N, C-alpha and C positions, 0 to 999 in steps of 0.2 A: 250338403247333400250326401256325400259318401257316408257321413256319420248316420244320417237318417236312414239310408238304405240298410246299413248294418242293424240299426235299431228295429226297423220293420221286419228284417229277417228274424231277429231275436223274438219278436212278439209272435210271429207265425210259428216258430219252433215251439215256443212255450205253450201256445194254444193247442198244438197237435199232441204234445206230451201230456197236457192236462186231460185231453179227450181220452187218450190211451189209459191213463191212470184211473180216471173215473169209470171207464168201461170195465177195467179189470176189477175194480171194487164192487161194481154192481153185478157183473157176470164173469166170475173168475175163470171159467172154463171155456168161454165162447170166443172164437177167433183169436186164440191165444198167441199164435205166431205173429199175426198182423199187429196185435196189441203191443207185443214186446218190441217189434221193429219200430212202430210209431213212437213208443216211449223212448227208445234209445236214440233214434235219429232226431226226434224233436228236441230232446234234452241237449244233444251235442250241438244242434243248430242254435239253440237258445244261448247256452253259455259261451260257445265259440264266437257267436255274433256280438255278444256283449263285450267280450275281450277285444274283438276287432274294432268295435265302437270306441273303446277306451284308447286303443292304439292310434286310431285316426284322429282322435281329439287331443292327442298328446298327453293323456292322463295315465297311460300304461306303457311301460317300456318292454323291451324284448329280454327274454332269458335265453341266451345263446350258449348252450352247453351240450356236449356230446351225450351226456347221460339222458337228456330229454328224449332223444331218439329211442333209446332202449325202454325208457319209462312209458312212452306212448305205445310202443309195440306190446309191452306188458299189459297195459290197460285194454288194448284191443283184444288181446288173447283172453283176458279175464272176462270181458263182456261176452265174447262168444261162448266161453265155458258156462257162464251163468245162464245164458239163454238155453243152451242144451240141457242143463240140469233142470230148468223149469219145465222144459218140454218133455223130457224123457226120464227124469230122475225118479218119478213115482213117489214124490214126497207128499206129506199131508198138506192141507190148505194153509195152515199157519206158517209152515216152513217155506212154502212157495211164496207167500206174501212177503216174508222177510227177504227172500231172494229178489223179488221184484222191486222192493223199495231200495235194496242194496244196488240193484241194477240202475235205478234212477240216479242215486247219488254218484255211482261210478261214472255214469254217462256224463253227468254235469261236470265232474272233475276232468274227465277226458277231453271235453270240449274246451276247457280252459288250457290244459297242458298241450293240446294239439295246436292251438293258435299262438300261444305265448312265444315260442321260438321264432315265429315267422315274422319277417319284416321286409323292409326295402321294397324291391320291385315285385315281390311275390304277393303283396297284400291285395291287389286287384284280383289275382288268381284265386286267392283264398275266399274273398268276398263272393266271387262267382260260384265257388264250390259250396259255400254256406247257403247261398240262395237256392242251389239245386237240392241241398239237403232239406231245406224248408219245404220245397215243393214235394219231395218224396214223403216227408212226414205228413203233409196235408193229404196226399193220396192214401196213406195208411189210415188216416182218420176217416176218409171217405169209404174205405173198405169196411171199417168197423161199423159205420152207420148205414152202409149200403146206399150211399149217396153218390149217384153217378156224376153230378156236377163237381163235387169235391174230388172225385177220382180223376176225372178228365182234366180239371184245372191243375191238380197236383202233378199229374204225369207230364203235362205240357211244360210247367215251370221246371220240374226236375230234369226233363230231357233237354230243354233249352239251356238250362244252367250247366248241365254236364257237357253238352256239345261246346258251349262257349269256353268252359274251363279247359277242355282238351285242345281247342283251337289256340287259346292263349299260351298253353304249355308248348304247343308245336311251334308257335312264333318265337318262343323263348329258347327253342332247342333243348327242352328239358322234359322229363317225364313227370306225370302227376305225382307218382310216388316220391320222386326226388324233391318236388315242391313241399309235399306234406312232411317228410321226415328229414329233408336236407337242411332246414333252417337257413335257407339262402337269404343273404342280405340282412341277417338279424343282428348286426352290431359287431361284426368282425373288424379287425384293425388292419390297415394297410401299412406296410413298412417301407414303401418306396419313397425316395427323396423327390420332392417337387422341384422341377427345373423351371427357371424363368421368373418373370415378375409381372405384377398386375399393372395393366395400362388402361386408362380411361379414355373415353371419347366424348366430345361435346355434341350437343344437339345439332348445331350447324354442320359440323363435319359428318355426322351420321346422315343428315338430310341430303347433303351433297353426294355422299357415297351411294345411297339408295337410289337417288334420282337418276344417276348416270350409270346404273347397273343394267344388265340385260336379264339376269336371272336372280331372283331372290327367293329364299326358302325360309318360312317362319316355322319354328319348332316350338309348339306350345307345351306347357307343363302345368303342374299344380299351382304355381305362382300366378298364372293367368287366370285360373279358376278363382283363387282367393281374391284377386284384384277385380274380378268381374270385367276383364279387359277384352272379352271376345268381340263385342260390338265395335269398339274403337280399332281393334286389330283388323276387322273386316273393312272399316273405313280406310285404314292405311293401305291394305292391299288393293282396294278399288282405286285409290288415289295414284298409287304406283302404276297400276295397269293403264290408267288414263294417260300416263307418260310413256307407255310402250314397254314397261317392265313386265316380264313374266313372273308371276308370284304363285307359289305353291305352299301348302302346309304339309309338313312331314309329321306323320302320326305314328308314334311308337305304341305297340299293343298294350303296354302297361303304364302309359303316361297318365299321371293323375293318381287318384286313390280308388277308383272303381272301374269296372269294365266299360270301355267305350266312353270314358269321361270326356276326352277332348272332342270326340265326334259329336256328342250331345251338345256341348257348349257351342261349338262352331255352327252346328245346325240351327241352334237357337238364334244365332246372329245372322242367319240366312247366307252363310258362306256356301257357294255352289259346291256340290258334292265332288265335282270333277277336280276341284282344287285340293281336295284332301287325298294325299298320297301315302300309302302304307310304307313302313320302314324298308321292307325288302325291295320295293319298287323305286324308292327315292335314293337309296344309298349308291347305286351305280352311277348316278348323275351328280352326286355331290361334288366331285372335283371340278365340274363345270359351273358350279354355282358361284356367282360373284359375291353375294352376301348371305350368310346364314344368320337369322335373327333368333336367338334363343330366348323365349319369354317364359321365365319361371321354371324351366326344365332343369334338371340337375343330373341325377344318376343315369338317365336314359341317353345322355350325350357324353358321359364321362369316359375318356379313352383308357382309364384304368381297367376297364373291362377287357381291353386287348393287351395292355402293357404290364400290368401288375399282378403276378400270380398270388400275391398275398392279400389282394383285395377281396372283400366279400362279394363284389359284383363281377369278379373275373370270370370270363366265359359267357357273360350275358350279352346278347345281341344289342347293339346300340345304334342310334342314328349317327352317321359319320360326319357330324358337324365339323370336326377337326380337318376334314379334307377340303372344305370350302376355301375360296380364295381370301375371304374376309369373314370375320365372325364378330357379331355384336351380341353381347349377353346382357339382358335386362334382369336385374335382381335388386332387392332392397339392400342387401349387404353381402358379406362374404360367408353367410351361413352355409352349412353343409346340407346335403340332400337327405332324403328319408333313410338312406342306408348309413348315414352318419360318417361319411368319409369325404376327404378333400377331392375336389374336382380338378383333374389335371388340365382340363380345357381352359380354365380361367387363366392359366399361366402360359398358354400357347402364344408364340410370337405374333400370330395373326389375329389374336383376340383383343377386343376392346370392350371394356365394361361401361354400361350406362346404368348407374345406380339410381334407385328410386322405385316408387310404386309403379307397377307395370302400366296401369291405366293412365296415370298422370304422365308417365314418360312417353307413352305412345301418343297421347293427346298432344303433348308439346311437340313431338316429332311431326305429327300431321300438320300442325299449325306452321311449323318451320318450313316444311316442304311447300305448303300452299303459298307462303310468303316469298318463295324464291322466284 
């Protein structure tokens, strides 16, 4: 689904850019500013969303280098200069046409270079931003054709996407500019030594631990989405609550691969909204939690965000799973998260690993609890 969202963003951007280009070809001097803005924003949304699609699908890697920041700033400045030249340069029509086509190529290149350095926990933020750009581009196309429906729809999508992007940045304690040019989570390396060892837990032990707990927090991540384990997770929480256990879901603002990913999945499974608790609200209560169950989450619970200044996720707010009295982590294996770094939580003395597909593991756990 995240890949499809990026792909649909790309098609919307491409359509808006095509509208602007066709309109310029037919009526070179009409609504020139709106046409240029539609061309630029649509092209950036198209190429940037296609790169995001490749990243989410594992086909495109990150380019994490400081020069990318300066390169992107240069591209932005050059785009602004070309727009001003077209509007106020007084050039003949042939020169203006060359400038406009050059603007198209430059915008496509900038869309790629703008998204390439970004990875890790910033991808949901970038997808939200690209979605807002697609809406803005659609609004520009609406202005070109004087179509009120396109204008209204584009403004709604653009405004909603912008608000969501800013809210996610606020939740991450970072500015939008820092996300765009900071290349956060884009493949940096951690140099801290990992302390501790990996310890596993059996299904029967996990079932006993959960059944005799008072407070349990489930922390969902992308692994839950891949395994389509949301329905069985809801069955687990219902089963535990029937035994008098209080169960909540801790939702990190950028868990998964797109904005609101976990909320959508859990709503699909009919998990009551009251059980979904945001990161800032759940963290103060984590020391009182008997068991934190991490289902496919990785970077959003990694204590390296607090402890390792050399980590690419250092300073990122996380769900404080490490403060719970017991931690059960459900994963297929010891693979790293999207930021590509080791998770210190795996080696915590309170952590027990339950390896396997999340859906199968939770199903087995539910059956084990029922048989007790």
